[in-house]
mmCIF entry with sequence, helices, sheets and N, C-alpha, C, O atoms, coordinates in Angstrom:
data_MODEL
# 
_entry.id   MODEL 
# 
_entity.id                         1 
_entity.type                       polymer 
_entity.pdbx_number_of_molecules   1 
# 
_entity_poly.entity_id                      1 
_entity_poly.type                           'polypeptide(L)' 
_entity_poly.nstd_linkage                   no 
_entity_poly.nstd_monomer                   no 
_entity_poly.pdbx_seq_one_letter_code       SVKELADTILAYLAERNLHPKRYVWKAKGEEILRKIQRAREASAPSPVAP 
_entity_poly.pdbx_seq_one_letter_code_can   SVKELADTILAYLAERNLHPKRYVWKAKGEEILRKIQRAREASAPSPVAP 
_entity_poly.pdbx_strand_id                 A 
# 
loop_
_entity_poly_seq.entity_id 
_entity_poly_seq.num 
_entity_poly_seq.mon_id 
_entity_poly_seq.hetero 
1 1  SER n 
1 2  VAL n 
1 3  LYS n 
1 4  GLU n 
1 5  LEU n 
1 6  ALA n 
1 7  ASP n 
1 8  THR n 
1 9  ILE n 
1 10 LEU n 
1 11 ALA n 
1 12 TYR n 
1 13 LEU n 
1 14 ALA n 
1 15 GLU n 
1 16 ARG n 
1 17 ASN n 
1 18 LEU n 
1 19 HIS n 
1 20 PRO n 
1 21 LYS n 
1 22 ARG n 
1 23 TYR n 
1 24 VAL n 
1 25 TRP n 
1 26 LYS n 
1 27 ALA n 
1 28 LYS n 
1 29 GLY n 
1 30 GLU n 
1 31 GLU n 
1 32 ILE n 
1 33 LEU n 
1 34 ARG n 
1 35 LYS n 
1 36 ILE n 
1 37 GLN n 
1 38 ARG n 
1 39 ALA n 
1 40 ARG n 
1 41 GLU n 
1 42 ALA n 
1 43 SER n 
1 44 ALA n 
1 45 PRO n 
1 46 SER n 
1 47 PRO n 
1 48 VAL n 
1 49 ALA n 
1 50 PRO n 
# 
_struct_asym.id          A 
_struct_asym.entity_id   1 
# 
loop_
_struct_conf.conf_type_id 
_struct_conf.id 
_struct_conf.pdbx_PDB_helix_id 
_struct_conf.beg_label_comp_id 
_struct_conf.beg_label_asym_id 
_struct_conf.beg_label_seq_id 
_struct_conf.pdbx_beg_PDB_ins_code 
_struct_conf.end_label_comp_id 
_struct_conf.end_label_asym_id 
_struct_conf.end_label_seq_id 
_struct_conf.pdbx_end_PDB_ins_code 
_struct_conf.beg_auth_comp_id 
_struct_conf.beg_auth_asym_id 
_struct_conf.beg_auth_seq_id 
_struct_conf.end_auth_comp_id 
_struct_conf.end_auth_asym_id 
_struct_conf.end_auth_seq_id 
_struct_conf.pdbx_PDB_helix_class 
_struct_conf.details 
_struct_conf.pdbx_PDB_helix_length 
HELX_P HELX_P1 AA1 VAL A 2  ? ARG A 16 ? VAL A 2  ARG A 16 1 ? 15 
HELX_P HELX_P2 AA2 GLY A 29 ? SER A 43 ? GLY A 29 SER A 43 1 ? 15 
# 
_struct_conf_type.id          HELX_P 
_struct_conf_type.criteria    ? 
_struct_conf_type.reference   ? 
# 
loop_
_atom_site.group_PDB 
_atom_site.id 
_atom_site.type_symbol 
_atom_site.label_atom_id 
_atom_site.label_alt_id 
_atom_site.label_comp_id 
_atom_site.label_asym_id 
_atom_site.label_entity_id 
_atom_site.label_seq_id 
_atom_site.pdbx_PDB_ins_code 
_atom_site.Cartn_x 
_atom_site.Cartn_y 
_atom_site.Cartn_z 
_atom_site.occupancy 
_atom_site.B_iso_or_equiv 
_atom_site.pdbx_formal_charge 
_atom_site.auth_seq_id 
_atom_site.auth_comp_id 
_atom_site.auth_asym_id 
_atom_site.auth_atom_id 
_atom_site.pdbx_PDB_model_num 
ATOM 1   N N  . SER A 1 1  ? -21.626 -13.439 9.526  1.00 0.00 ? 1  SER A N  1 
ATOM 2   C CA . SER A 1 1  ? -21.759 -12.940 10.864 1.00 0.00 ? 1  SER A CA 1 
ATOM 3   C C  . SER A 1 1  ? -20.526 -12.534 11.615 1.00 0.00 ? 1  SER A C  1 
ATOM 4   O O  . SER A 1 1  ? -19.424 -12.899 11.205 1.00 0.00 ? 1  SER A O  1 
ATOM 5   N N  . VAL A 1 2  ? -20.651 -11.806 12.681 1.00 0.00 ? 2  VAL A N  1 
ATOM 6   C CA . VAL A 1 2  ? -19.267 -11.416 13.346 1.00 0.00 ? 2  VAL A CA 1 
ATOM 7   C C  . VAL A 1 2  ? -18.762 -12.613 14.002 1.00 0.00 ? 2  VAL A C  1 
ATOM 8   O O  . VAL A 1 2  ? -17.541 -12.755 14.076 1.00 0.00 ? 2  VAL A O  1 
ATOM 9   N N  . LYS A 1 3  ? -19.584 -13.537 14.513 1.00 0.00 ? 3  LYS A N  1 
ATOM 10  C CA . LYS A 1 3  ? -19.047 -14.742 15.111 1.00 0.00 ? 3  LYS A CA 1 
ATOM 11  C C  . LYS A 1 3  ? -18.301 -15.577 14.120 1.00 0.00 ? 3  LYS A C  1 
ATOM 12  O O  . LYS A 1 3  ? -17.214 -16.071 14.418 1.00 0.00 ? 3  LYS A O  1 
ATOM 13  N N  . GLU A 1 4  ? -18.857 -15.747 12.947 1.00 0.00 ? 4  GLU A N  1 
ATOM 14  C CA . GLU A 1 4  ? -18.182 -16.571 11.947 1.00 0.00 ? 4  GLU A CA 1 
ATOM 15  C C  . GLU A 1 4  ? -16.913 -15.914 11.492 1.00 0.00 ? 4  GLU A C  1 
ATOM 16  O O  . GLU A 1 4  ? -15.945 -16.631 11.237 1.00 0.00 ? 4  GLU A O  1 
ATOM 17  N N  . LEU A 1 5  ? -16.832 -14.595 11.367 1.00 0.00 ? 5  LEU A N  1 
ATOM 18  C CA . LEU A 1 5  ? -15.588 -13.848 11.090 1.00 0.00 ? 5  LEU A CA 1 
ATOM 19  C C  . LEU A 1 5  ? -14.578 -14.129 12.138 1.00 0.00 ? 5  LEU A C  1 
ATOM 20  O O  . LEU A 1 5  ? -13.455 -14.535 11.836 1.00 0.00 ? 5  LEU A O  1 
ATOM 21  N N  . ALA A 1 6  ? -14.968 -13.913 13.426 1.00 0.00 ? 6  ALA A N  1 
ATOM 22  C CA . ALA A 1 6  ? -14.072 -14.136 14.469 1.00 0.00 ? 6  ALA A CA 1 
ATOM 23  C C  . ALA A 1 6  ? -13.476 -15.591 14.522 1.00 0.00 ? 6  ALA A C  1 
ATOM 24  O O  . ALA A 1 6  ? -12.294 -15.861 14.733 1.00 0.00 ? 6  ALA A O  1 
ATOM 25  N N  . ASP A 1 7  ? -14.518 -16.499 14.291 1.00 0.00 ? 7  ASP A N  1 
ATOM 26  C CA . ASP A 1 7  ? -14.047 -17.913 14.311 1.00 0.00 ? 7  ASP A CA 1 
ATOM 27  C C  . ASP A 1 7  ? -12.955 -18.238 13.103 1.00 0.00 ? 7  ASP A C  1 
ATOM 28  O O  . ASP A 1 7  ? -11.945 -18.922 13.273 1.00 0.00 ? 7  ASP A O  1 
ATOM 29  N N  . THR A 1 8  ? -13.297 -17.697 12.013 1.00 0.00 ? 8  THR A N  1 
ATOM 30  C CA . THR A 1 8  ? -12.416 -17.821 10.841 1.00 0.00 ? 8  THR A CA 1 
ATOM 31  C C  . THR A 1 8  ? -11.037 -17.241 11.153 1.00 0.00 ? 8  THR A C  1 
ATOM 32  O O  . THR A 1 8  ? -10.027 -17.882 10.861 1.00 0.00 ? 8  THR A O  1 
ATOM 33  N N  . ILE A 1 9  ? -10.976 -16.092 11.715 1.00 0.00 ? 9  ILE A N  1 
ATOM 34  C CA . ILE A 1 9  ? -9.623  -15.416 12.059 1.00 0.00 ? 9  ILE A CA 1 
ATOM 35  C C  . ILE A 1 9  ? -8.977  -16.287 13.057 1.00 0.00 ? 9  ILE A C  1 
ATOM 36  O O  . ILE A 1 9  ? -7.787  -16.562 12.898 1.00 0.00 ? 9  ILE A O  1 
ATOM 37  N N  . LEU A 1 10 ? -9.603  -16.735 14.029 1.00 0.00 ? 10 LEU A N  1 
ATOM 38  C CA . LEU A 1 10 ? -8.929  -17.601 15.114 1.00 0.00 ? 10 LEU A CA 1 
ATOM 39  C C  . LEU A 1 10 ? -8.404  -18.864 14.477 1.00 0.00 ? 10 LEU A C  1 
ATOM 40  O O  . LEU A 1 10 ? -7.287  -19.307 14.741 1.00 0.00 ? 10 LEU A O  1 
ATOM 41  N N  . ALA A 1 11 ? -9.214  -19.411 13.659 1.00 0.00 ? 11 ALA A N  1 
ATOM 42  C CA . ALA A 1 11 ? -8.777  -20.674 12.944 1.00 0.00 ? 11 ALA A CA 1 
ATOM 43  C C  . ALA A 1 11 ? -7.552  -20.511 12.073 1.00 0.00 ? 11 ALA A C  1 
ATOM 44  O O  . ALA A 1 11 ? -6.644  -21.340 12.017 1.00 0.00 ? 11 ALA A O  1 
ATOM 45  N N  . TYR A 1 12 ? -7.599  -19.384 11.403 1.00 0.00 ? 12 TYR A N  1 
ATOM 46  C CA . TYR A 1 12 ? -6.400  -19.086 10.596 1.00 0.00 ? 12 TYR A CA 1 
ATOM 47  C C  . TYR A 1 12 ? -5.117  -18.767 11.445 1.00 0.00 ? 12 TYR A C  1 
ATOM 48  O O  . TYR A 1 12 ? -4.005  -19.123 11.053 1.00 0.00 ? 12 TYR A O  1 
ATOM 49  N N  . LEU A 1 13 ? -5.291  -18.137 12.531 1.00 0.00 ? 13 LEU A N  1 
ATOM 50  C CA . LEU A 1 13 ? -4.118  -17.850 13.493 1.00 0.00 ? 13 LEU A CA 1 
ATOM 51  C C  . LEU A 1 13 ? -3.652  -19.168 14.025 1.00 0.00 ? 13 LEU A C  1 
ATOM 52  O O  . LEU A 1 13 ? -2.446  -19.412 14.035 1.00 0.00 ? 13 LEU A O  1 
ATOM 53  N N  . ALA A 1 14 ? -4.554  -20.063 14.481 1.00 0.00 ? 14 ALA A N  1 
ATOM 54  C CA . ALA A 1 14 ? -4.177  -21.254 15.070 1.00 0.00 ? 14 ALA A CA 1 
ATOM 55  C C  . ALA A 1 14 ? -3.357  -22.096 14.085 1.00 0.00 ? 14 ALA A C  1 
ATOM 56  O O  . ALA A 1 14 ? -2.366  -22.715 14.472 1.00 0.00 ? 14 ALA A O  1 
ATOM 57  N N  . GLU A 1 15 ? -3.785  -22.119 12.772 1.00 0.00 ? 15 GLU A N  1 
ATOM 58  C CA . GLU A 1 15 ? -3.005  -22.871 11.796 1.00 0.00 ? 15 GLU A CA 1 
ATOM 59  C C  . GLU A 1 15 ? -1.598  -22.207 11.529 1.00 0.00 ? 15 GLU A C  1 
ATOM 60  O O  . GLU A 1 15 ? -0.549  -22.845 11.430 1.00 0.00 ? 15 GLU A O  1 
ATOM 61  N N  . ARG A 1 16 ? -1.716  -20.892 11.432 1.00 0.00 ? 16 ARG A N  1 
ATOM 62  C CA . ARG A 1 16 ? -0.460  -20.189 11.147 1.00 0.00 ? 16 ARG A CA 1 
ATOM 63  C C  . ARG A 1 16 ? 0.553   -20.448 12.283 1.00 0.00 ? 16 ARG A C  1 
ATOM 64  O O  . ARG A 1 16 ? 1.734   -20.670 12.016 1.00 0.00 ? 16 ARG A O  1 
ATOM 65  N N  . ASN A 1 17 ? 0.146   -20.423 13.398 1.00 0.00 ? 17 ASN A N  1 
ATOM 66  C CA . ASN A 1 17 ? 1.036   -20.650 14.556 1.00 0.00 ? 17 ASN A CA 1 
ATOM 67  C C  . ASN A 1 17 ? 1.534   -22.024 14.723 1.00 0.00 ? 17 ASN A C  1 
ATOM 68  O O  . ASN A 1 17 ? 2.422   -22.231 15.551 1.00 0.00 ? 17 ASN A O  1 
ATOM 69  N N  . LEU A 1 18 ? 1.064   -22.953 14.038 1.00 0.00 ? 18 LEU A N  1 
ATOM 70  C CA . LEU A 1 18 ? 1.581   -24.294 14.061 1.00 0.00 ? 18 LEU A CA 1 
ATOM 71  C C  . LEU A 1 18 ? 3.001   -24.423 13.490 1.00 0.00 ? 18 LEU A C  1 
ATOM 72  O O  . LEU A 1 18 ? 3.795   -25.278 13.883 1.00 0.00 ? 18 LEU A O  1 
ATOM 73  N N  . HIS A 1 19 ? 3.271   -23.506 12.525 1.00 0.00 ? 19 HIS A N  1 
ATOM 74  C CA . HIS A 1 19 ? 4.612   -23.401 11.996 1.00 0.00 ? 19 HIS A CA 1 
ATOM 75  C C  . HIS A 1 19 ? 5.085   -22.008 11.818 1.00 0.00 ? 19 HIS A C  1 
ATOM 76  O O  . HIS A 1 19 ? 5.178   -21.494 10.704 1.00 0.00 ? 19 HIS A O  1 
ATOM 77  N N  . PRO A 1 20 ? 5.381   -21.404 12.916 1.00 0.00 ? 20 PRO A N  1 
ATOM 78  C CA . PRO A 1 20 ? 5.727   -19.973 12.912 1.00 0.00 ? 20 PRO A CA 1 
ATOM 79  C C  . PRO A 1 20 ? 7.080   -19.667 12.246 1.00 0.00 ? 20 PRO A C  1 
ATOM 80  O O  . PRO A 1 20 ? 8.005   -20.478 12.273 1.00 0.00 ? 20 PRO A O  1 
ATOM 81  N N  . LYS A 1 21 ? 7.158   -18.501 11.665 1.00 0.00 ? 21 LYS A N  1 
ATOM 82  C CA . LYS A 1 21 ? 8.369   -18.077 10.932 1.00 0.00 ? 21 LYS A CA 1 
ATOM 83  C C  . LYS A 1 21 ? 8.852   -16.813 11.708 1.00 0.00 ? 21 LYS A C  1 
ATOM 84  O O  . LYS A 1 21 ? 8.053   -15.953 12.080 1.00 0.00 ? 21 LYS A O  1 
ATOM 85  N N  . ARG A 1 22 ? 10.151  -16.739 11.931 1.00 0.00 ? 22 ARG A N  1 
ATOM 86  C CA . ARG A 1 22 ? 10.805  -15.552 12.577 1.00 0.00 ? 22 ARG A CA 1 
ATOM 87  C C  . ARG A 1 22 ? 10.692  -14.364 11.558 1.00 0.00 ? 22 ARG A C  1 
ATOM 88  O O  . ARG A 1 22 ? 11.023  -14.461 10.376 1.00 0.00 ? 22 ARG A O  1 
ATOM 89  N N  . TYR A 1 23 ? 10.228  -13.319 12.101 1.00 0.00 ? 23 TYR A N  1 
ATOM 90  C CA . TYR A 1 23 ? 10.161  -12.045 11.330 1.00 0.00 ? 23 TYR A CA 1 
ATOM 91  C C  . TYR A 1 23 ? 11.569  -11.405 11.251 1.00 0.00 ? 23 TYR A C  1 
ATOM 92  O O  . TYR A 1 23 ? 12.153  -11.089 12.288 1.00 0.00 ? 23 TYR A O  1 
ATOM 93  N N  . VAL A 1 24 ? 12.113  -11.212 10.043 1.00 0.00 ? 24 VAL A N  1 
ATOM 94  C CA . VAL A 1 24 ? 13.425  -10.598 9.876  1.00 0.00 ? 24 VAL A CA 1 
ATOM 95  C C  . VAL A 1 24 ? 13.282  -9.161  9.437  1.00 0.00 ? 24 VAL A C  1 
ATOM 96  O O  . VAL A 1 24 ? 12.786  -8.934  8.333  1.00 0.00 ? 24 VAL A O  1 
ATOM 97  N N  . TRP A 1 25 ? 13.673  -8.185  10.209 1.00 0.00 ? 25 TRP A N  1 
ATOM 98  C CA . TRP A 1 25 ? 13.587  -6.864  10.013 1.00 0.00 ? 25 TRP A CA 1 
ATOM 99  C C  . TRP A 1 25 ? 14.745  -6.529  9.004  1.00 0.00 ? 25 TRP A C  1 
ATOM 100 O O  . TRP A 1 25 ? 15.907  -6.846  9.260  1.00 0.00 ? 25 TRP A O  1 
ATOM 101 N N  . LYS A 1 26 ? 14.400  -5.901  7.890  1.00 0.00 ? 26 LYS A N  1 
ATOM 102 C CA . LYS A 1 26 ? 15.346  -5.605  6.818  1.00 0.00 ? 26 LYS A CA 1 
ATOM 103 C C  . LYS A 1 26 ? 15.657  -4.169  6.639  1.00 0.00 ? 26 LYS A C  1 
ATOM 104 O O  . LYS A 1 26 ? 16.683  -3.845  6.041  1.00 0.00 ? 26 LYS A O  1 
ATOM 105 N N  . ALA A 1 27 ? 14.834  -3.280  7.121  1.00 0.00 ? 27 ALA A N  1 
ATOM 106 C CA . ALA A 1 27 ? 15.075  -1.750  7.065  1.00 0.00 ? 27 ALA A CA 1 
ATOM 107 C C  . ALA A 1 27 ? 16.082  -1.367  8.111  1.00 0.00 ? 27 ALA A C  1 
ATOM 108 O O  . ALA A 1 27 ? 16.054  -1.849  9.243  1.00 0.00 ? 27 ALA A O  1 
ATOM 109 N N  . LYS A 1 28 ? 16.980  -0.483  7.706  1.00 0.00 ? 28 LYS A N  1 
ATOM 110 C CA . LYS A 1 28 ? 17.961  0.077   8.585  1.00 0.00 ? 28 LYS A CA 1 
ATOM 111 C C  . LYS A 1 28 ? 17.326  1.308   9.326  1.00 0.00 ? 28 LYS A C  1 
ATOM 112 O O  . LYS A 1 28 ? 16.460  2.008   8.801  1.00 0.00 ? 28 LYS A O  1 
ATOM 113 N N  . GLY A 1 29 ? 17.810  1.509   10.548 1.00 0.00 ? 29 GLY A N  1 
ATOM 114 C CA . GLY A 1 29 ? 17.309  2.555   11.397 1.00 0.00 ? 29 GLY A CA 1 
ATOM 115 C C  . GLY A 1 29 ? 17.281  3.881   10.679 1.00 0.00 ? 29 GLY A C  1 
ATOM 116 O O  . GLY A 1 29 ? 16.281  4.595   10.745 1.00 0.00 ? 29 GLY A O  1 
ATOM 117 N N  . GLU A 1 30 ? 18.363  4.235   9.986  1.00 0.00 ? 30 GLU A N  1 
ATOM 118 C CA . GLU A 1 30 ? 18.506  5.518   9.317  1.00 0.00 ? 30 GLU A CA 1 
ATOM 119 C C  . GLU A 1 30 ? 17.336  5.664   8.284  1.00 0.00 ? 30 GLU A C  1 
ATOM 120 O O  . GLU A 1 30 ? 16.714  6.723   8.209  1.00 0.00 ? 30 GLU A O  1 
ATOM 121 N N  . GLU A 1 31 ? 17.068  4.670   7.549  1.00 0.00 ? 31 GLU A N  1 
ATOM 122 C CA . GLU A 1 31 ? 15.912  4.708   6.503  1.00 0.00 ? 31 GLU A CA 1 
ATOM 123 C C  . GLU A 1 31 ? 14.621  4.976   7.289  1.00 0.00 ? 31 GLU A C  1 
ATOM 124 O O  . GLU A 1 31 ? 13.871  5.881   6.924  1.00 0.00 ? 31 GLU A O  1 
ATOM 125 N N  . ILE A 1 32 ? 14.365  4.285   8.263  1.00 0.00 ? 32 ILE A N  1 
ATOM 126 C CA . ILE A 1 32 ? 13.141  4.473   9.093  1.00 0.00 ? 32 ILE A CA 1 
ATOM 127 C C  . ILE A 1 32 ? 12.981  5.914   9.544  1.00 0.00 ? 32 ILE A C  1 
ATOM 128 O O  . ILE A 1 32 ? 11.937  6.546   9.386  1.00 0.00 ? 32 ILE A O  1 
ATOM 129 N N  . LEU A 1 33 ? 14.077  6.397   10.116 1.00 0.00 ? 33 LEU A N  1 
ATOM 130 C CA . LEU A 1 33 ? 14.014  7.837   10.632 1.00 0.00 ? 33 LEU A CA 1 
ATOM 131 C C  . LEU A 1 33 ? 13.832  8.827   9.511  1.00 0.00 ? 33 LEU A C  1 
ATOM 132 O O  . LEU A 1 33 ? 13.078  9.789   9.652  1.00 0.00 ? 33 LEU A O  1 
ATOM 133 N N  . ARG A 1 34 ? 14.540  8.601   8.347  1.00 0.00 ? 34 ARG A N  1 
ATOM 134 C CA . ARG A 1 34 ? 14.192  9.420   7.195  1.00 0.00 ? 34 ARG A CA 1 
ATOM 135 C C  . ARG A 1 34 ? 12.792  9.454   6.799  1.00 0.00 ? 34 ARG A C  1 
ATOM 136 O O  . ARG A 1 34 ? 12.228  10.519  6.548  1.00 0.00 ? 34 ARG A O  1 
ATOM 137 N N  . LYS A 1 35 ? 12.193  8.282   6.733  1.00 0.00 ? 35 LYS A N  1 
ATOM 138 C CA . LYS A 1 35 ? 10.781  8.172   6.246  1.00 0.00 ? 35 LYS A CA 1 
ATOM 139 C C  . LYS A 1 35 ? 9.879   8.907   7.341  1.00 0.00 ? 35 LYS A C  1 
ATOM 140 O O  . LYS A 1 35 ? 8.960   9.631   6.957  1.00 0.00 ? 35 LYS A O  1 
ATOM 141 N N  . ILE A 1 36 ? 10.112  8.741   8.583  1.00 0.00 ? 36 ILE A N  1 
ATOM 142 C CA . ILE A 1 36 ? 9.425   9.365   9.591  1.00 0.00 ? 36 ILE A CA 1 
ATOM 143 C C  . ILE A 1 36 ? 9.512   10.939  9.476  1.00 0.00 ? 36 ILE A C  1 
ATOM 144 O O  . ILE A 1 36 ? 8.516   11.635  9.675  1.00 0.00 ? 36 ILE A O  1 
ATOM 145 N N  . GLN A 1 37 ? 10.711  11.455  9.156  1.00 0.00 ? 37 GLN A N  1 
ATOM 146 C CA . GLN A 1 37 ? 10.925  12.893  9.021  1.00 0.00 ? 37 GLN A CA 1 
ATOM 147 C C  . GLN A 1 37 ? 10.116  13.406  7.725  1.00 0.00 ? 37 GLN A C  1 
ATOM 148 O O  . GLN A 1 37 ? 9.519   14.483  7.721  1.00 0.00 ? 37 GLN A O  1 
ATOM 149 N N  . ARG A 1 38 ? 10.152  12.628  6.755  1.00 0.00 ? 38 ARG A N  1 
ATOM 150 C CA . ARG A 1 38 ? 9.451   12.969  5.436  1.00 0.00 ? 38 ARG A CA 1 
ATOM 151 C C  . ARG A 1 38 ? 7.947   13.030  5.736  1.00 0.00 ? 38 ARG A C  1 
ATOM 152 O O  . ARG A 1 38 ? 7.261   13.946  5.282  1.00 0.00 ? 38 ARG A O  1 
ATOM 153 N N  . ALA A 1 39 ? 7.462   12.105  6.461  1.00 0.00 ? 39 ALA A N  1 
ATOM 154 C CA . ALA A 1 39 ? 6.020   12.020  6.736  1.00 0.00 ? 39 ALA A CA 1 
ATOM 155 C C  . ALA A 1 39 ? 5.637   13.207  7.627  1.00 0.00 ? 39 ALA A C  1 
ATOM 156 O O  . ALA A 1 39 ? 4.567   13.782  7.430  1.00 0.00 ? 39 ALA A O  1 
ATOM 157 N N  . ARG A 1 40 ? 6.465   13.591  8.590  1.00 0.00 ? 40 ARG A N  1 
ATOM 158 C CA . ARG A 1 40 ? 6.172   14.733  9.438  1.00 0.00 ? 40 ARG A CA 1 
ATOM 159 C C  . ARG A 1 40 ? 6.146   16.026  8.646  1.00 0.00 ? 40 ARG A C  1 
ATOM 160 O O  . ARG A 1 40 ? 5.283   16.885  8.831  1.00 0.00 ? 40 ARG A O  1 
ATOM 161 N N  . GLU A 1 41 ? 7.101   16.133  7.776  1.00 0.00 ? 41 GLU A N  1 
ATOM 162 C CA . GLU A 1 41 ? 7.171   17.370  6.888  1.00 0.00 ? 41 GLU A CA 1 
ATOM 163 C C  . GLU A 1 41 ? 5.938   17.378  6.056  1.00 0.00 ? 41 GLU A C  1 
ATOM 164 O O  . GLU A 1 41 ? 5.299   18.426  5.965  1.00 0.00 ? 41 GLU A O  1 
ATOM 165 N N  . ALA A 1 42 ? 5.562   16.345  5.466  1.00 0.00 ? 42 ALA A N  1 
ATOM 166 C CA . ALA A 1 42 ? 4.409   16.242  4.572  1.00 0.00 ? 42 ALA A CA 1 
ATOM 167 C C  . ALA A 1 42 ? 3.023   16.523  5.215  1.00 0.00 ? 42 ALA A C  1 
ATOM 168 O O  . ALA A 1 42 ? 2.074   17.001  4.594  1.00 0.00 ? 42 ALA A O  1 
ATOM 169 N N  . SER A 1 43 ? 3.011   16.178  6.507  1.00 0.00 ? 43 SER A N  1 
ATOM 170 C CA . SER A 1 43 ? 1.643   16.399  7.259  1.00 0.00 ? 43 SER A CA 1 
ATOM 171 C C  . SER A 1 43 ? 1.735   17.723  8.064  1.00 0.00 ? 43 SER A C  1 
ATOM 172 O O  . SER A 1 43 ? 0.748   18.160  8.654  1.00 0.00 ? 43 SER A O  1 
ATOM 173 N N  . ALA A 1 44 ? 2.891   18.330  8.079  1.00 0.00 ? 44 ALA A N  1 
ATOM 174 C CA . ALA A 1 44 ? 2.833   19.631  8.925  1.00 0.00 ? 44 ALA A CA 1 
ATOM 175 C C  . ALA A 1 44 ? 1.953   20.653  8.206  1.00 0.00 ? 44 ALA A C  1 
ATOM 176 O O  . ALA A 1 44 ? 1.882   20.701  6.978  1.00 0.00 ? 44 ALA A O  1 
ATOM 177 N N  . PRO A 1 45 ? 1.294   21.458  9.017  1.00 0.00 ? 45 PRO A N  1 
ATOM 178 C CA . PRO A 1 45 ? 0.429   22.529  8.506  1.00 0.00 ? 45 PRO A CA 1 
ATOM 179 C C  . PRO A 1 45 ? 1.281   23.491  7.814  1.00 0.00 ? 45 PRO A C  1 
ATOM 180 O O  . PRO A 1 45 ? 2.359   23.846  8.291  1.00 0.00 ? 45 PRO A O  1 
ATOM 181 N N  . SER A 1 46 ? 0.789   23.959  6.609  1.00 0.00 ? 46 SER A N  1 
ATOM 182 C CA . SER A 1 46 ? 1.440   25.046  5.820  1.00 0.00 ? 46 SER A CA 1 
ATOM 183 C C  . SER A 1 46 ? 1.334   26.391  6.564  1.00 0.00 ? 46 SER A C  1 
ATOM 184 O O  . SER A 1 46 ? 0.319   26.736  7.169  1.00 0.00 ? 46 SER A O  1 
ATOM 185 N N  . PRO A 1 47 ? 2.471   27.130  6.472  1.00 0.00 ? 47 PRO A N  1 
ATOM 186 C CA . PRO A 1 47 ? 2.244   28.529  7.224  1.00 0.00 ? 47 PRO A CA 1 
ATOM 187 C C  . PRO A 1 47 ? 1.255   29.333  6.323  1.00 0.00 ? 47 PRO A C  1 
ATOM 188 O O  . PRO A 1 47 ? 1.219   29.233  5.097  1.00 0.00 ? 47 PRO A O  1 
ATOM 189 N N  . VAL A 1 48 ? 0.459   30.140  7.074  1.00 0.00 ? 48 VAL A N  1 
ATOM 190 C CA . VAL A 1 48 ? -0.532  30.878  6.473  1.00 0.00 ? 48 VAL A CA 1 
ATOM 191 C C  . VAL A 1 48 ? -0.076  32.358  6.436  1.00 0.00 ? 48 VAL A C  1 
ATOM 192 O O  . VAL A 1 48 ? 0.314   32.913  7.464  1.00 0.00 ? 48 VAL A O  1 
ATOM 193 N N  . ALA A 1 49 ? -0.130  33.005  5.213  1.00 0.00 ? 49 ALA A N  1 
ATOM 194 C CA . ALA A 1 49 ? 0.322   34.355  5.019  1.00 0.00 ? 49 ALA A CA 1 
ATOM 195 C C  . ALA A 1 49 ? -0.677  35.322  5.809  1.00 0.00 ? 49 ALA A C  1 
ATOM 196 O O  . ALA A 1 49 ? -1.884  35.081  5.794  1.00 0.00 ? 49 ALA A O  1 
ATOM 197 N N  . PRO A 1 50 ? -0.183  36.363  6.462  1.00 0.00 ? 50 PRO A N  1 
ATOM 198 C CA . PRO A 1 50 ? -1.113  37.268  7.227  1.00 0.00 ? 50 PRO A CA 1 
ATOM 199 C C  . PRO A 1 50 ? -1.966  38.004  6.187  1.00 0.00 ? 50 PRO A C  1 
ATOM 200 O O  . PRO A 1 50 ? -2.818  38.815  6.550  1.00 0.00 ? 50 PRO A O  1 
# 
């Protein structure tokens, strides 16, 4: 049921938060910007010939 799912998720988060770990970002800004640019180019609509 939805309630059981929500309860399970909340229990997992409560357990996980007992011993939190700092998230360490490893990607460089330039790498992220290149990936964003590639994604934009890939999703841009193709020009249509008249």
